[in-house]
C-alpha angles and dihedrals in degrees: 000000000000117000123226090249092052091048091050091051091051093049091049090052090050089051092223119180127176133216117216125186109231135189128216094268093054091044089056091047091052091049093243094125129037112250092246093057117088126186120222112266113281095018114143129201123201112221121201111214131189117235089266093056098256116140115252096177146308140228141172094247129064092213091057093051090048092049092049090053093050092044089056093049094253126137106234122213127180122242118196 
């Protein structure tokens, strides 16, 4: 059985990052947008997260998030 620490070390070595589509409410919760800023209805952001869940960045286009991951030598995976 693999421990959580061992799994974290393996993910860090693999340089995995994940891309998660996020709405305005979630963006506010994550502190990505100031509370007084609202996105138009239906707008999605794509948040690039490190393997540990920390936010690396965000954009309004999946392709841009994917490109940022690759450019920084990360292996991007999608999270729905």
